[in-house]
N, C-alpha and C positions, 0 to 999 in steps of 0.2 A: 641624571644624565642622560640624554636623548639617543634613541637608536640613530638617528640621523639628522643632521643639519643639510636641508637643502637651499642653497643658496641659488637667484637668478632672477626669474623673469614671471610677471603675474599681470594679467589683463584680461579682459573679457572678450569672447568670441561672439557675434551677431550672425548666426546660422540663416541663410535663407536659403529654403529649398523651392526648388520649380524654376527657378531663372538663372542660368549659367553666364549669360552675355546680355550688355545692355548695349542700346544703340541712341546715339543723339538724337534728341527731341523726342523720343519717345517712352514712353512709362509701362512697362510690364507689371503684371499683378504676381505676387508669388504665393505657391502654395501653402507652406509653413513659416514660421519664424520663431527662432529660439535665442534666448538670451542666457549663455552659459558662462561658467568659470574656465580660461583660456590660459595659454601660456605653457611650454614643456616643462618648467619646472615646477608651475603651480599644479598640474594636472598629476605628476608625479607625487609630488607631495602630499595631496588631496588623497589619492588611493593608495599609497602605501601606506598611509594612515589607517584606511578603512582596512587596510589587509593586517591591521595588528600591529603596527611598529608606532613607536612615540617619535614625533618628529618634529622639529622647530624651524622655523622658514623664514629667509632674510630676503629682503628685496625690497623695493622702492614703487610707492604706490601717490596718486595724487589726491587731495583732500577734496574728492567730488563723487556722484553717484556711482559710478563704475567702481571707485577705490574702496569706497565701503560695501559695495555688493562681494567685491572680491574678498574682501577682510573677513565679513560674516560667513560666506562659503567654505572659508578656510576654518574658524572659529567652530562651524557646524560640526566639522568633521575632526575636531579635537585636536589641532596643528596650535602650536604654541608660535604666536606671531608677533612675541615683543620684541624681534629684530627688525619689523619692518621701519623703514623711514619714509616718513610723510613730507610729501611736498605741496605748499600752499599755491604755487605759482605755476605749476604745471599739470597736464592732464595725465590721467592713467589711461594706458596705450588699450587699442581695440583693433581686433582682425573682424573683418567684415566676409564671410565666405558664401559665395553663391556655389550651388549645387543642383546637379540636375542628373539624376540616374546615378552612376556612381563616379561621375565628372566633377571637377568643382575647381574653383577659383577663388583667389582671395586678394582683399588690398587690406593691409596695415599701417594704421597710424600709430608708431612708436612710442609717442610721449615719455613716459616715466620707463618703457620696459628695458634701455638702454643705460639707465643712471645708476645702477648697482655698482660701487666700488669696493675694491679690496678692504678698504678702511672701514667699509660696513659690518665685515664681518669680525667684528672684534674679538681679542684673546678670550674673552669671557665666552662669546658666542661660539668660537669654534670649539673650545675646549670642553662644550657642554655636551658635547655629542661624541659619540662614537664612530659616526661614517660620515665623510662631507661629499654631497652630489651638487653638483651643477648642471644645469639644464641651458638648452639655448645660447650655448657659449658665442656663436658668432653674431647673435644679435648684444650681446654686451660689452658694447662699445670702452664702456669707461671703466670696464673690469682688466680689458687687456693688457694693458701696461703690467698690471701688478697680479696677474693671474698667476704666474709660475711660482712667482714668493709665495702666495698664497697656499697653493697646492703643496709647497716644499714645508712651509711653517706646519701645516695639517700631517703632511707624514711624521716630522720630528714630534710633534705633540702626540704621536700613537694613534691617530686618525687613518683608517682606509678611505680612499678616494674612488670617485667616479665622474665621469664626465658624455654627455650629451651634447653632440656641436648643432645640430639640425643645419638647414640650408645657408650657405654665407651668401649674403645681398652683396657683397662687395666682388664676389668671384673670385678671391684673390687665394682663398682657402691656407690663411696661415694665422695671421694676429695672434703670435705668440704660440697657438696651440699646439706646436710641434715641441716648444719649452715645458708645456703644461702636461703634455702626455708622457714625458721621462718619471713626473711624478703621478702618475694616473692609475689606480690600480686594477679599474674596468671601464672600458669604452666603451659606449653605446651608438657607434654609426649606423644610419640604414646603407642598404648597398649603394645607391647612389653617392650617397656623403662620402663612403669609405673608396667609390673609384675615383672621384674628383679629388680628393686628399691625394690618395697616392698615384694617380695617372695609371692604373694598372684594369687592364681590362674585365677581367672577374672578381669576385667576391673573397675566393680564397687568397688569390695573391695580394688582394687589397689587404685582407686582415693578417697576413703572415708579414708584410711590411709595417704596419701599424703596430703590431706585437715585437717589432725591434724598440719600440719605445712604449706604450703601455704595457702592465704587465697580463693584461686578459683582453682580448678582443670579440666583442658580441656584435654580429653584424647583423641588423635585423631585416628580415627577408619576406616581410609583408606576409602573404597568403603561403608562402613557402616555407615558415617558420624562422630559425635564426641558425649562425653559422658561429659556434664558439671556439676560439683558438687561443691558446697558450703556446709556451714554450715547450711544452710538456705533452701535450694532446690536443686534439682536433677532433670535435664533432658537428654534426648538425643536429638540430633539436626540430623535428615537424611541429609544423602548425596545428593548433585543436580547430579541425572543420566547424564552420558556422553555418548553416541551412538557410539563415537569412541574415545577410549583412545589411544593417540600417544606417551606419555612420561610422566613417575608417576615423573621425577626428579623435587625435590625442590616443591611437593605437601604439603608437611607438614607445610614448609617456607611458600608458600604462603597462608596456612590455617591463620597461624600466622599473616601475613599482613592485611588479611580480617579483621579478629578478632579485631587487635588493630586499624586498620582503623576506626572502631566505637567506640571502648573502648576510646581512648584518646579525643572523641567528646562528652562522657559521656553517650552512647545510653547504653538500656536496653540489659542483658545479652542472651536475645534470639536474637535480633538485632544483638548483637556481632557474635554468633555463628553460626547465619544464613550468614553472611558477610564471616564467614570464610569458609565455605562449600563452597559457590559460587565462592570465590578466588580459593581454591583448584581444583574446577571442570573447572574453567577457565585455569588453569594452565596447567592440562594432554592432553590439545587441541594441544600444538606445543610443538618443542622439545625445550628442557632446562627449566630452572625454572625460566626464566623471558620472554621468546619471547610472550607470550601470553598477557602481561603486556605493551608492548613495544608500544610507541604513533602510529608507523606505522602501528600496527595490528588493 
């Protein structure tokens, strides 16, 4: 029995440092380049495993160099990848992030990112864990039609559930997410996502609106920490100060990992929130979303 089944997307992130904008007809030189594990779900899975939870991962990858890179990184973290579906005719997704100082811009080739289906999470896979987490919901377009049923099935099977939506490229802010939230124990939007989902002007109002659906809403506020809202209590969890921020890639996903590392153990909400902010602060001290959690570190 695994502590957590994480179903979602996995890809590679190509981090280009020192160049934020490109100009047609011109070539610029970067200061640094890193190829790292990417994807909200994959980063959460990797870091959650490194924090001591047993993790199974369900996703879709292409049989290519990037797909093998992803699977190798996951296995090195002790993650069970037997639920990954491999495609021969489609490429693994990649996001290229250009950054300069603390600003960044990215472009994503979706590839296999959007290919996860509810049918990939078979009954055997689902019931092999005590908790189900889905990351980057809005990118998982093949999952959207049956996502509410998947979460309902998980609840009926006795699992707790959590969801992170990430930004909606279609900007419709629906895709069945409201039906999914009815069967979600913990929802992890950031402040921007919470506001766009609810059309509220402040994170507290947005969280309270979302809490009419999800049992627990944790709005990630970046350097301001997190806002935790249930139907019984509301509190703010301060961030952990970081003297030298190197890279914010995956900080929100690392927060999810820290929070869930305690949640699956039955810890208090304040302990979960504290673990989330600690993990997020740890993440930004290294390049990429997982480097700060690798055993070699």
